C-alpha positions in Angstrom: 0.0 0.0 0.0 1.1 3.5 -0.8 1.8 5.6 2.3 1.7 9.4 2.0 2.9 12.0 4.4 0.8 15.0 5.3 2.0 16.9 2.2 1.2 14.0 -0.1 -2.3 13.7 1.5 -2.9 17.4 1.0 -1.8 17.3 -2.6 -4.0 14.2 -3.3 -6.9 15.9 -1.5 -6.4 19.1 -3.6 -6.2 17.2 -6.8 -9.4 15.3 -6.1 -11.2 18.4 -5.0 -10.2 20.3 -8.1 -11.3 17.4 -10.3 -14.8 17.7 -8.7 -14.7 14.4 -6.8 -17.3 14.2 -4.1 -15.5 11.7 -2.0 -17.1 10.5 1.1 -14.9 10.2 4.1 -13.7 6.7 5.0 -13.9 6.1 8.7 -10.8 3.9 8.9 -8.7 6.4 6.9 -10.0 9.3 8.9 -9.1 7.6 12.2 -5.6 7.1 10.9 -5.3 10.8 10.0 -6.6 11.8 13.4 -4.0 9.7 15.2 -1.3 11.2 13.0 -2.4 14.7 14.2 -3.7 17.9 12.7 -2.1 19.2 9.5 -2.9 21.8 6.8 -6.1 19.9 5.7 -7.3 18.5 9.0 -8.5 20.2 12.2 -10.2 18.5 15.1 -12.5 20.1 17.7 -14.0 18.8 20.9 -17.8 18.9 21.1 -17.7 18.3 24.9 -17.7 22.0 25.6 -19.8 24.5 23.7 -18.4 25.1 20.3 -17.8 28.8 19.5 -19.1 30.1 16.2 -16.0 32.2 16.0 -13.7 29.1 16.0 -15.8 27.3 13.5 -16.0 30.3 11.2 -12.2 30.8 11.3 -11.6 27.1 10.5 -14.0 27.1 7.6 -12.6 30.3 6.1 -9.0 29.1 6.5 -9.8 25.9 4.6 -11.7 27.7 1.9 -8.8 30.2 1.5 -6.1 27.6 1.3 -6.2 23.9 0.3 -9.6 22.9 1.6 -9.9 20.4 4.4 -11.8 18.5 7.0 -13.1 19.9 10.2 -13.8 17.0 12.5 -16.0 17.7 15.5 -16.0 15.2 18.4 -12.3 14.7 18.7 -10.1 16.0 21.5 -6.7 17.7 21.1 -4.9 14.5 22.0 -6.7 12.6 19.2 -9.2 10.8 21.5 -12.6 10.4 19.9 -15.1 11.8 22.4 -18.1 12.1 20.1 -20.9 14.7 19.4 -23.7 12.9 21.2 -27.0 11.4 20.0 -28.8 12.0 16.7 -30.6 15.1 17.9 -27.3 16.7 19.1 -25.7 15.8 15.7 -28.6 17.5 13.9 -28.3 20.6 16.0 -24.5 20.7 15.4 -25.0 20.4 11.7 -27.5 23.3 11.8 -25.0 25.4 13.7 -22.2 24.6 11.1 -24.6 25.6 8.3 -25.5 28.9 9.9 -21.8 29.8 10.4 -20.9 28.8 6.9 -23.8 30.9 5.5 -22.7 33.8 7.7 -19.2 34.1 6.2 -18.5 36.6 3.4 -19.2 35.1 0.9 -20.9 32.0 2.2 -18.8 28.8 2.1 -20.3 25.6 0.7 -19.7 22.6 2.9 -20.5 18.9 2.9 -21.3 17.4 6.3 -21.2 13.7 7.2 -21.9 12.0 10.5 -19.6 9.0 11.0 -19.1 6.5 13.8 -15.5 6.3 15.0 -14.6 4.1 18.0 -18.3 3.7 18.9 -18.8 7.5 18.9 -20.5 9.8 16.5 -18.4 12.5 14.9 -19.3 15.2 12.5 -17.0 15.7 9.5 -17.3 19.0 7.7 -15.6 19.0 4.3 -14.6 22.4 2.8 -13.4 22.2 -0.8 -10.7 24.7 -1.9 -12.5 27.7 -3.3 -11.3 30.0 -6.0 -14.3 32.2 -6.9 -15.1 34.7 -4.2 -11.8 34.5 -2.4 -10.8 35.7 0.1 -13.5 34.3 2.5 -14.0 36.4 5.6 -15.4 35.6 9.0 -16.6 38.6 10.9 -14.6 40.8 8.5 -11.3 39.0 9.0 -9.5 36.7 6.6 -7.9 33.5 7.9 -5.5 30.9 6.3 -4.3 27.5 7.3 -0.6 27.4 8.2 0.5 23.8 8.9 -1.6 22.6 11.8 -3.0 26.0 12.8 -5.4 28.6 11.7 -4.2 32.2 11.7 -5.1 35.6 10.3 -3.9 36.2 6.8 -1.2 38.8 6.2 -1.9 41.7 3.8 0.3 40.1 1.1 -1.6 36.8 1.5 -4.9 38.6 1.1 -3.6 40.3 -2.0 -2.6 36.9 -3.5 -6.1 35.5 -2.6 -7.7 38.4 -4.5 -5.5 37.9 -7.5 -5.9 34.1 -7.5 -9.7 34.4 -7.4 -9.6 35.9 -10.9 -12.7 38.0 -10.4 -12.9 40.9 -12.7 -15.4 43.7 -12.6 -16.8 45.8 -15.4 -15.3 49.0 -13.9 -11.8 47.4 -13.8 -11.7 46.2 -17.4 -9.8 48.0 -20.1 -11.9 49.1 -23.1 -10.1 49.7 -26.3 -11.3 52.2 -28.9 
């Protein structure tokens, strides 16, 4: 079997996402990734304490502005699967994620999937890398993924995000006579 390091997984993830694959997350592979630790395309959050919309929005924006990724809810910092609770709690959490994703500027499309890992439910939120509409902002701030952390984007990174989006507006186009 081919083994990929975190850079190889990120490259494969990006290639599949750009090709339009709608890949469902495999529980066994996800558990392996969780045990290897967070990286540029994986962030885990505990659902044992109240999740903050600010933390979710930052993570979603960071993934949308960089390589895309998975936000896995119901996993502790040490990689232990703690779960998100019963079906009703999973539904509420999905609603909360959707609200946050719709509240970003512009809104971020996500795919959400409830999986069972180690006899616990987890919520996997997939964010595909986005080109159109970049940069994505949460509460007026731009975030990027830098290794295993989410941080505010620098001014030059924001400039590159605008340029890479390729948006052009009628008042910026050159008209030749």
